[in-house]
matplotlib code that plots the C-alpha trace (Angstrom):
import matplotlib.pyplot as plt

x = [176.2, 177.8, 178.2, 180.9, 179.8, 182.1, 182.2, 184.2, 181.1, 179.8, 182.6, 182.0, 178.8, 178.9, 177.3, 175.0, 176.9, 174.6, 175.8, 179.5, 180.0, 178.8, 181.3, 184.4, 187.8, 188.4, 185.0, 185.7, 188.9, 187.1, 184.5, 187.3, 189.0, 185.8, 185.1, 188.7, 188.6, 185.4, 186.8, 189.9, 187.9, 185.5, 188.3, 190.4, 187.3, 187.1, 183.8, 183.5, 181.0, 183.9, 184.6, 181.6, 183.6, 186.4, 184.0, 183.1, 186.8, 187.5, 184.7, 185.8, 189.4, 188.0, 186.1, 189.1, 191.2, 188.6, 188.6, 192.4, 192.3, 190.0, 190.5, 188.3, 191.4, 193.7, 197.2, 198.8]
y = [123.8, 123.0, 126.0, 126.1, 127.5, 130.3, 129.6, 132.8, 134.8, 133.8, 135.8, 138.9, 140.2, 143.2, 142.8, 145.8, 148.4, 148.1, 144.5, 145.3, 145.6, 142.0, 140.6, 138.7, 140.2, 138.0, 138.9, 142.7, 142.3, 140.5, 143.3, 145.9, 144.0, 143.8, 147.5, 148.3, 146.2, 147.9, 151.4, 150.6, 149.5, 152.5, 155.0, 153.7, 154.4, 157.9, 157.3, 160.2, 158.1, 155.8, 158.1, 156.5, 153.3, 155.2, 156.1, 152.5, 151.4, 154.0, 152.7, 149.1, 150.2, 151.7, 148.5, 146.3, 148.4, 148.2, 144.4, 144.3, 146.5, 144.1, 140.6, 139.2, 138.4, 135.5, 135.1, 131.7]
z = [40.5, 43.8, 46.1, 48.7, 52.0, 53.2, 56.9, 57.6, 56.9, 60.3, 61.9, 59.7, 61.3, 63.5, 66.9, 67.8, 69.8, 72.9, 73.3, 73.1, 76.9, 77.3, 74.9, 75.9, 75.2, 72.1, 70.7, 71.2, 69.3, 66.5, 66.3, 66.2, 63.3, 61.4, 61.8, 60.9, 57.7, 56.7, 57.5, 55.5, 52.5, 52.5, 53.3, 50.3, 48.1, 49.4, 51.3, 53.8, 55.8, 56.8, 59.7, 61.5, 61.8, 63.6, 66.4, 66.8, 66.8, 69.5, 71.6, 71.2, 72.2, 75.4, 76.2, 75.4, 77.7, 80.5, 80.2, 80.3, 83.5, 85.3, 86.6, 83.8, 81.8, 82.9, 81.8, 81.3]

ax = plt.figure().add_subplot(projection="3d")
ax.plot(x, y, z, "-o")
ax.set_aspect("equal")
plt.show()
């Protein structure tokens, strides 16, 4: 049986929280999207533990805003 490699799975891993400050803006946004997708799925299933993802999303929002407020982001 031939297996098809799902290359999108590479982008689905969550970087450890202590490494978030080192990530580029696009990587922070990707992490936020992953956490949001997982929160949405768990929340829809009634999983009360999903609120842990909200804390991560809020922290990522802060880091994203901090990056936007610095000169690290260039606009074309």
